[in-house]
Structures are given as structure tokens and as C-alpha cells.
N, C-alpha and C positions, 0 to 999 in steps of 0.2 A: 705528060704533055711537054712540048718544047717551050723554051723561054719565049719564043716568038708567038706561039699560040696563046700563052698566058697574057702577054702584053697586048695582043690584038683584042682579046676578050675584055680586058679591063678598060682599054681605050674606047672600045665600042660601047660598053656600058655607060661610060662617062658621056660619050657623045649623045646618048639617048636622053640625058637629063635636059630639062629646060634651060634656056640661056640665062634666065634670071639668076643672078648671084655668081655667074661664071666671070672670070677675068676677060677683059676686052683687049686682045692683042692689037698692036704691039706694045702698048704702054703698060699693060698689066700682064701678070703671069702667075702660075701656081705650080705646085708639084702634085702629081697624082699617084696614089698608091691603091692597090687592091689585092684581094686574096681570092683565089679560085680553088674550088674543090674538084678533085678528080675522084670518081667512084666507078667501080666496074658496072658495065651495062647502063651507064647514065652519061648524058652529055656533060662536058665541062660547064661549070656554072660559077659566076662571080657571086660570092657570098658576103663580101665586105668591100667598101669603097670609101676613100677619103681624099680630101685635098686640103692643102694648107701649107703655110711657110713660117708661122710665127709662134713665139712664146709670149706670155704676158710678162711685162716687167715686174720685178719684185714688189714695187710700191703699189701695184694694182691687184695683188693677190687678196684672197678672202679666207677667213677662218670658217666661214659659213658653208663652204663647199659648193657655192653657187657660181663659180667662175671656172671655165676651162682654162687651165694654166698653159698647157702645151697643145697647140693646134697645128702641129706639123702633120703632113699627110700620113706618114707611117703610124703616128700615134692615134690619129682619128680613125684610121683603118683598123688598128688593133682594138679600139673601143667598139667599133662596129662588129668586128669578128667575135669579141667576147659576147656581145649581144646575140649574135647568130648561134654561138655555142650554147648559151643559156636557153634559147628557143629549142635547140636540138635536144637538150636534156628534158625540157618540158614535154616535147613531143614523144621522146622515147619513154618517159615515165607514164604517158597516157596510152602507150602501145601503138602510136602512129609511126609510119616509116621515117627513118632518120639515118644519119651516118654513124650513129652510135649503137653499140651492142652492150648488153650487161657484162660487167667485169666481176671479179670475185668480191663477194660481199654485197649487202643491200645498199642501194643508192649509189653504186659505183658504176661508172661507164668507161668504155674505151672505144677507140675508132674501130669500125668494122674493117675486116680484112680488105686490103686493096684501096682503102680511102687515103688520099693524101691532099695536102694543102700546098699551094704555091703562091708566093707573094711577088708582086711587081711593084717597083717604085720607079718613077720616071727620072729620078736623079738620085745620086748617092745621098743618104741621110746626112743632114747638116751636122749631126753630132760629130762626125769625123773631122770637121773643120773648125771646131770651137777652140777657144784659147787653151783649154786643158785637153787638147786632142787625144793624147795618149790615154789618159785616165777615162775620158768620156767614151772613146772608141771601145776600150776594154769593157766598160760597164754596159754600153749599148749592145755589143756583141754577146756578152754573157747573158744579158736579159733576153735577147731574142733567141739565142741558141737554147737556153733553158726553156723558154716558152714553147718553142717548136719541138724540141726533143721530148718534153713532157707530153706533148700532144701526139707523139708518134706511135705509141704502142700500148702494150699492156699496162705500162706504168701511168697511163693517162687516167687521172682520178679527178672528178669534178665534185 
């Protein structure tokens, strides 16, 4: 799919959500991110969607695991995408249709041939503009490249 198709789908999915909780322009705004799956013989589909622009300050963190520390759109979308993948594994394990096919070894899965994922973010991730921009950009890119490369083929193991 083209970048424009992916962007249109993600924005359209966001527009379908109820107004409650959405920012009220022009005094409020947010960043939108989404992931679309492309599979042969199937229409494009938004499988993860997230909005957000903030991180919790260090003094509000919790050792109990009950606080979302990073609520940036791309992070929230990644969380939703991991949930989608877990559901795909559950479906594949139960023999239901999914984007996964068995890989070598029991309990191992890979993407079916021709399946791909495409991410849209309405604005460049803020990680690129933080104080330690060079280090953060490298870490961010490495994490996302590793995340998506691992997802891309036979090496995909869940």
C-alpha cells in the first residue's frame, strides 16, 4: 500500500471513534499513530491505533507496574500492536484464520507469505528532539528496526 493509503486508513479509523476524550481544537491537540496490515486477498486493515504526547515525570513512576510511563502515540500503538499479535497467536494456536503460519518447531510462528505491516505517525516521534537527541534517536531507531525486522520473516518467533 502507499503511504497515503495507510495514512487515510488510520485517520479514518480515528475519526470513527467517539468524540469523548479527543482533543478539542484549536486549544488542544494530539499525535496519532496506527499500524495497518496488508495481506493477500484481504482489504487493508488498521490493527493498532494510539494517540498521546506525554511521558510521566520520574517522581510519578511506580514500582507496582500500575502506571503507564510513556503515553506517546507510537508507544501506545506499539502496545496495541503487541496485543493484536498475541491475539493472532491465540487464534493460530486454536486453528482459526490468522496472519501467522507455523514456523519450525512447536509453538513457533511466522508471518504468512505476503503479509506486511505499515506504520503511520502524524508527526515525527518526539524522541528525535529530546536533549540527548543523538543517543535517543539511535536507541529509538534500533528498537523499532529490530522490532519490525524481527516481525518480517522466518526469524519471527513469538
